[in-house]
C-alpha positions as CSV (number, residue, x, y, z in Angstrom):
1,E,114.8,102.7,108.0
2,V,115.1,102.8,104.2
3,I,113.5,99.9,102.4
4,T,115.6,98.9,99.4
5,F,115.4,96.1,96.9
6,S,118.3,94.3,95.1
7,E,118.6,92.8,91.7
8,V,117.6,89.4,93.3
9,D,114.0,91.1,94.1
10,Y,113.5,92.0,90.5
11,E,113.8,88.4,89.2
12,G,110.8,87.6,87.0
13,V,109.6,91.2,86.9
14,R,109.2,93.0,83.6
15,L,110.5,96.5,84.0
16,P,109.2,99.3,83.9
17,H,106.4,98.2,86.2
18,D,103.8,99.8,88.5
19,D,102.6,96.6,90.2
20,P,101.0,96.8,93.6
21,V,102.7,95.3,96.6
22,V,101.4,92.6,98.8
23,V,102.5,92.4,102.5
24,T,101.7,90.8,105.9
25,L,100.7,93.2,108.8
26,L,99.7,92.9,112.4
27,V,96.2,94.4,112.6
28,E,94.7,94.6,116.2
29,L,97.2,91.9,117.3
30,F,96.1,89.5,114.5
31,T,98.4,88.7,111.6
32,M,96.8,89.6,108.3
33,K,98.4,88.1,105.2
34,R,98.0,89.1,101.6
35,I,97.4,92.9,102.2
36,L,97.4,94.6,98.9
37,I,99.1,98.0,98.9
38,D,98.0,100.1,96.0
39,S,99.3,103.6,96.0
40,G,96.8,104.7,93.4
41,S,93.9,103.9,95.9
42,S,92.2,106.6,97.9
43,A,90.6,104.2,100.4
44,D,91.8,101.5,103.0
45,I,89.4,98.6,102.6
46,L,88.9,95.8,105.0
47,Y,86.4,93.1,103.7
48,K,83.7,92.0,105.9
49,H,85.1,88.4,106.3
50,A,88.4,89.8,107.6
51,F,86.6,92.3,109.9
52,D,84.6,89.4,111.3
53,Q,87.8,87.4,112.0
54,L,89.1,90.3,114.1
55,R,86.1,89.8,116.5
56,I,85.4,93.4,116.9
57,P,81.6,94.1,117.5
58,A,79.9,95.5,114.5
59,D,78.6,98.4,116.8
60,Q,82.1,100.0,116.9
61,L,81.8,100.8,113.2
62,K,81.0,104.6,112.6
63,P,78.4,105.2,109.7
64,V,79.8,106.2,106.3
65,K,77.4,107.9,103.8
66,T,79.8,107.9,100.8
67,P,79.7,105.1,98.5
68,L,82.9,103.6,96.9
69,V,83.4,102.8,93.2
70,G,84.6,99.1,93.1
71,F,87.4,97.8,91.0
72,A,85.0,96.7,88.2
73,G,83.1,100.0,88.3
74,E,80.3,98.8,90.6
75,T,79.0,101.0,93.5
76,I,79.7,99.6,97.0
77,H,78.3,101.0,100.1
78,P,80.5,100.5,103.1
79,L,79.3,99.0,106.3
80,G,81.1,101.7,108.2
81,S,84.6,102.8,109.2
82,I,86.8,102.0,112.2
83,N,90.2,103.0,113.5
84,L,92.6,100.0,113.9
85,S,96.1,99.7,115.2
86,V,98.5,98.4,112.4
87,V,102.1,97.3,113.1
88,A,104.5,96.9,110.2
89,G,107.9,95.2,110.5
90,T,109.6,93.4,113.4
91,A,111.5,94.8,116.4
92,P,113.7,96.6,116.5
93,C,112.7,97.9,113.0
94,Q,109.0,98.4,113.1
95,T,106.2,101.2,113.2
96,Q,102.8,101.2,114.7
97,V,100.1,103.5,113.2
98,E,96.4,104.1,113.5
99,M,94.4,103.5,110.3
100,T,90.8,104.3,109.4
């Protein structure tokens, strides 16, 4: 399915723009709201508070040795990585992917 936007969707937006998109997705059968999609980012980040709410045991995290550089330039050491099932859209127009 093609996702399109009409003139109504641009109301209040100053063009041209490169603003990130914020969506709601189903992650491991939990609805996650306010997910920031930034196509310029090279990492998919799940903050610990959100991870804890998924009730996934921390021992399922795989070790990660590479630090991330935060949005403000600080170095962040991830607790680990994990593959999660993510569903976007609603039936019959939806897709499911595994994300790390």
